[in-house]
N, CA and C atoms as an extended XYZ file, in Angstrom:
240
Properties=species:S:1:pos:R:3:atomname:S:1:resname:S:1:resid:I:1 pbc="F F F"
N         0.585       -1.349        0.047 N   MET     1
C         0.126       -0.118        0.176 CA  MET     1
C         1.050        1.261       -0.320 C   MET     1
N         0.607        2.117       -0.450 N   LEU     2
C         1.363        3.562       -0.964 CA  LEU     2
C         0.896        4.150        0.149 C   LEU     2
N         1.786        4.864        1.184 N   ARG     3
C         1.378        5.314        2.027 CA  ARG     3
C         1.786        7.594        1.461 C   ARG     3
N         0.688        7.916        2.187 N   TRP     4
C         0.733        9.801        1.676 CA  TRP     4
C         2.231       10.211        2.311 C   TRP     4
N         2.867        9.755        3.362 N   GLY     5
C         4.163        9.751        3.987 CA  GLY     5
C         4.887        9.812        3.046 C   GLY     5
N         4.957        8.391        2.187 N   ALA     6
C         5.898        8.533        0.878 CA  ALA     6
C         6.091        9.499       -0.046 C   ALA     6
N         4.729       10.005       -0.609 N   LEU     7
C         5.212       11.182       -1.508 CA  LEU     7
C         5.686       12.399       -0.747 C   LEU     7
N         5.371       12.738        0.665 N   VAL     8
C         6.196       14.094        1.373 CA  VAL     8
C         7.180       13.397        1.479 C   VAL     8
N         7.680       12.370        1.732 N   TRP     9
C         9.137       12.054        1.746 CA  TRP     9
C         9.865       12.717        0.573 C   TRP     9
N         9.422       11.724       -0.206 N   PHE    10
C        10.217       11.762       -1.839 CA  PHE    10
C        10.292       13.398       -2.328 C   PHE    10
N         9.115       14.547       -1.913 N   LYS    11
C         9.406       16.005       -2.090 CA  LYS    11
C        10.508       16.292       -1.212 C   LYS    11
N        10.563       15.829        0.201 N   ARG    12
C        11.637       16.470        0.744 CA  ARG    12
C        12.881       16.047        0.526 C   ARG    12
N        12.696       14.940        0.227 N   GLU    13
C        14.719       14.800       -0.537 CA  GLU    13
C        14.940       15.224       -2.216 C   GLU    13
N        13.598       14.890       -2.646 N   SER    14
C        14.019       15.379       -3.992 CA  SER    14
C        14.081       16.551       -4.287 C   SER    14
N        13.135       17.774       -3.829 N   GLY    15
C        12.523       19.308       -3.848 CA  GLY    15
C        11.760       19.123       -5.219 C   GLY    15
N        11.201       17.994       -5.548 N   HIS    16
C        10.154       18.174       -6.557 CA  HIS    16
C         9.031       17.305       -6.047 C   HIS    16
N         7.801       17.181       -6.507 N   ASP    17
C         6.574       16.661       -6.336 CA  ASP    17
C         6.782       15.264       -7.044 C   ASP    17
N         6.241       14.289       -6.526 N   VAL    18
C         6.167       12.361       -7.461 CA  VAL    18
C         5.986       12.982       -8.615 C   VAL    18
N         4.875       13.450       -8.787 N   SER    19
C         4.123       13.445      -10.461 CA  SER    19
C         5.135       14.150      -11.594 C   SER    19
N         6.071       14.289      -10.806 N   LYS    20
C         7.390       15.496      -11.922 CA  LYS    20
C         8.556       14.282      -11.860 C   LYS    20
N         8.465       13.055      -11.376 N   MET    21
C         9.532       12.176      -11.202 CA  MET    21
C         9.851       11.607      -12.504 C   MET    21
N        11.242       11.637      -12.983 N   SER    22
C        11.318       11.127      -14.440 CA  SER    22
C        11.757        9.471      -14.154 C   SER    22
N        10.993        8.874      -14.995 N   GLN    23
C        10.862        7.197      -15.328 CA  GLN    23
C        12.131        6.682      -15.888 C   GLN    23
N        13.016        7.136      -16.263 N   GLU    24
C        14.227        6.906      -16.893 CA  GLU    24
C        15.314        7.248      -15.982 C   GLU    24
N        15.371        7.899      -14.687 N   ASP    25
C        16.183        8.591      -14.182 CA  ASP    25
C        15.904        7.454      -12.684 C   ASP    25
N        17.283        6.377      -13.073 N   VAL    26
C        17.076        5.097      -11.595 CA  VAL    26
C        17.475        5.734      -10.263 C   VAL    26
N        18.202        6.868      -10.326 N   SER    27
C        17.877        7.611       -8.590 CA  SER    27
C        16.551        7.971       -8.163 C   SER    27
N        15.831        8.279       -8.698 N   GLU    28
C        14.844        8.718       -8.587 CA  GLU    28
C        13.988        7.668       -8.464 C   GLU    28
N        13.911        6.891       -9.231 N   LEU    29
C        12.923        5.481       -8.759 CA  LEU    29
C        13.729        4.466       -7.723 C   LEU    29
N        14.871        4.892       -7.401 N   ALA    30
C        15.184        3.989       -6.530 CA  ALA    30
C        14.710        5.243       -4.754 C   ALA    30
N        15.291        6.686       -5.005 N   LEU    31
C        14.630        7.684       -3.760 CA  LEU    31
C        12.804        7.252       -3.817 C   LEU    31
N        12.291        7.056       -4.547 N   PHE    32
C        11.283        6.903       -4.369 CA  PHE    32
C        10.529        5.497       -3.814 C   PHE    32
N        10.800        4.799       -4.071 N   LEU    33
C        11.443        3.397       -3.428 CA  LEU    33
C        11.739        3.300       -2.269 C   LEU    33
N        12.977        4.003       -1.589 N   TRP    34
C        13.130        4.340       -0.399 CA  TRP    34
C        12.176        4.937        0.389 C   TRP    34
N        11.651        5.906       -0.228 N   CYS    35
C        10.550        6.442        0.590 CA  CYS    35
C         9.704        5.991        0.878 C   CYS    35
N         8.937        5.152        0.063 N   CYS    36
C         8.008        4.009        0.031 CA  CYS    36
C         8.034        2.703        1.431 C   CYS    36
N         9.148        2.629        1.134 N   VAL    37
C        10.231        1.389        2.867 CA  VAL    37
C         9.711        2.425        3.817 C   VAL    37
N        10.391        3.626        3.681 N   LYS    38
C        10.537        4.062        4.902 CA  LYS    38
C         9.074        4.990        5.652 C   LYS    38
N         8.356        4.966        4.426 N   SER    39
C         7.251        5.543        5.352 CA  SER    39
C         6.503        4.374        5.635 C   SER    39
N         6.265        3.501        5.291 N   ALA    40
C         5.464        1.760        5.680 CA  ALA    40
C         6.009        1.755        7.062 C   ALA    40
N         7.357        1.572        7.241 N   SER    41
C         7.846        0.927        8.214 CA  SER    41
C         7.811        2.346        9.397 C   SER    41
N         7.957        3.409        8.954 N   ASN    42
C         7.325        4.704       10.075 CA  ASN    42
C         6.152        4.290       10.526 C   ASN    42
N         5.110        4.292        9.634 N   ALA    43
C         3.543        4.075       10.045 CA  ALA    43
C         3.625        2.589       10.320 C   ALA    43
N         4.196        1.665       10.717 N   ASP    44
C         4.113        0.022       11.312 CA  ASP    44
C         4.785        0.351       12.369 C   ASP    44
N         6.000        1.515       12.946 N   GLY    45
C         6.264        1.144       14.266 CA  GLY    45
C         7.212        0.351       13.892 C   GLY    45
N         8.115        0.144       12.952 N   VAL    46
C         9.172       -0.710       12.382 CA  VAL    46
C        10.427        0.025       12.642 C   VAL    46
N        11.662       -0.224       12.858 N   GLU    47
C        12.440        0.255       12.512 CA  GLU    47
C        13.207        0.536       11.130 C   GLU    47
N        13.665        1.631       10.897 N   PHE    48
C        14.128        1.108        8.957 CA  PHE    48
C        15.438        2.385        9.113 C   PHE    48
N        16.552        1.236        9.381 N   PRO    49
C        18.125        2.382        9.881 CA  PRO    49
C        18.888        2.677        8.434 C   PRO    49
N        18.443        2.500        7.479 N   LEU    50
C        19.134        2.570        6.322 CA  LEU    50
C        18.548        3.808        6.166 C   LEU    50
N        20.008        4.501        5.412 N   ASP    51
C        19.910        5.703        4.888 CA  ASP    51
C        19.693        5.066        3.049 C   ASP    51
N        19.352        6.379        2.731 N   PHE    52
C        19.204        6.216        1.251 CA  PHE    52
C        20.486        5.528        0.278 C   PHE    52
N        21.875        5.600        0.598 N   GLN    53
C        22.590        5.249       -0.092 CA  GLN    53
C        23.087        3.365        0.398 C   GLN    53
N        23.114        3.268        1.260 N   THR    54
C        22.848        2.175        1.929 CA  THR    54
C        21.956        1.417        1.444 C   THR    54
N        20.516        1.730        1.181 N   PHE    55
C        19.686        1.008        0.742 CA  PHE    55
C        19.973        0.960       -0.789 C   PHE    55
N        20.353        2.033       -1.670 N   ALA    56
C        20.433        1.841       -3.006 CA  ALA    56
C        21.294        0.927       -3.026 C   ALA    56
N        22.139        0.761       -2.326 N   ASP    57
C        23.808       -0.225       -2.416 CA  ASP    57
C        23.386       -1.885       -2.386 C   ASP    57
N        21.725       -1.839       -1.818 N   HIS    58
C        21.478       -3.256       -1.614 CA  HIS    58
C        20.443       -3.801       -2.724 C   HIS    58
N        19.923       -2.819       -3.741 N   LEU    59
C        19.049       -2.720       -4.673 CA  LEU    59
C        19.833       -3.040       -5.718 C   LEU    59
N        18.908       -4.314       -6.963 N   ASP    60
C        19.095       -4.433       -7.876 CA  ASP    60
C        18.358       -3.940       -8.791 C   ASP    60
N        18.586       -3.992      -10.376 N   ALA    61
C        17.173       -4.168      -11.093 CA  ALA    61
C        15.790       -4.876      -10.833 C   ALA    61
N        16.245       -6.226      -10.860 N   GLU    62
C        15.044       -6.513      -10.657 CA  GLU    62
C        14.193       -6.362       -9.049 C   GLU    62
N        14.902       -5.506       -8.246 N   ASP    63
C        13.966       -5.355       -7.137 CA  ASP    63
C        13.567       -3.686       -7.918 C   ASP    63
N        13.909       -3.166       -8.564 N   LEU    64
C        13.105       -2.350       -8.895 CA  LEU    64
C        11.663       -2.331       -9.729 C   LEU    64
N        11.859       -3.305      -10.518 N   GLN    65
C        10.960       -4.030      -11.773 CA  GLN    65
C        10.034       -4.602      -10.940 C   GLN    65
N        10.365       -5.272       -9.899 N   ARG    66
C         9.449       -6.344       -9.004 CA  ARG    66
C         8.309       -4.911       -8.289 C   ARG    66
N         8.928       -4.169       -8.013 N   PHE    67
C         8.210       -2.849       -7.087 CA  PHE    67
C         7.402       -1.902       -8.177 C   PHE    67
N         7.770       -1.676       -9.094 N   TYR    68
C         6.852       -0.778      -10.224 CA  TYR    68
C         5.924       -1.964      -10.964 C   TYR    68
N         6.354       -3.184      -11.026 N   SER    69
C         5.129       -3.912      -11.434 CA  SER    69
C         4.346       -4.025      -10.694 C   SER    69
N         4.719       -4.368       -9.283 N   SER    70
C         3.184       -4.813       -8.341 CA  SER    70
C         2.468       -3.319       -7.946 C   SER    70
N         3.032       -2.168       -8.492 N   MET    71
C         2.673       -0.970       -8.263 CA  MET    71
C         1.229       -0.735       -9.363 C   MET    71
N         1.765       -1.132      -10.947 N   GLY    72
C         1.235       -1.405      -11.983 CA  GLY    72
C         0.035       -1.990      -11.628 C   GLY    72
N         0.178       -3.137      -11.409 N   GLU    73
C        -1.020       -4.396      -11.312 CA  GLU    73
C        -2.123       -3.468      -10.199 C   GLU    73
N        -1.534       -3.260       -9.063 N   LYS    74
C        -2.301       -2.397       -8.105 CA  LYS    74
C        -3.528       -1.213       -8.804 C   LYS    74
N        -2.490       -0.732       -9.668 N   LYS    75
C        -3.319        0.551      -10.278 CA  LYS    75
C        -4.492       -0.212      -10.816 C   LYS    75
N        -3.896       -1.544      -12.179 N   ARG    76
C        -4.832       -1.692      -12.537 CA  ARG    76
C        -6.214       -2.709      -12.108 C   ARG    76
N        -5.874       -3.298      -10.856 N   LEU    77
C        -6.703       -3.743      -10.022 CA  LEU    77
C        -7.855       -2.654       -9.135 C   LEU    77
N        -7.483       -1.760       -9.179 N   GLY    78
C        -8.192       -0.297       -8.640 CA  GLY    78
C        -9.048        0.273       -9.627 C   GLY    78
N        -8.765       -0.091      -10.800 N   SER    79
C        -9.185        0.662      -11.981 CA  SER    79
C       -10.625       -0.011      -12.227 C   SER    79
N       -10.993       -1.391      -11.821 N   GLN    80
C       -12.021       -2.464      -12.379 CA  GLN    80
C       -12.917       -2.659      -11.796 C   GLN    80
């Protein structure tokens, strides 16, 4: 579930709204994913100690692909 806090984190960290995010900019995609995980962890009361760089160091292309595929699937399911 995408939390509103993730959008706030992203704007705070990137300086612009998520609607202006470039789908070709891998660092922005990773930043958005970090913001989503950080926000969800915060909302659930779970400690999330990774800074962005450490988080990004543990990601690979398949992680980003799975995340964005699941977001697209949720969007399709919500529009039915």
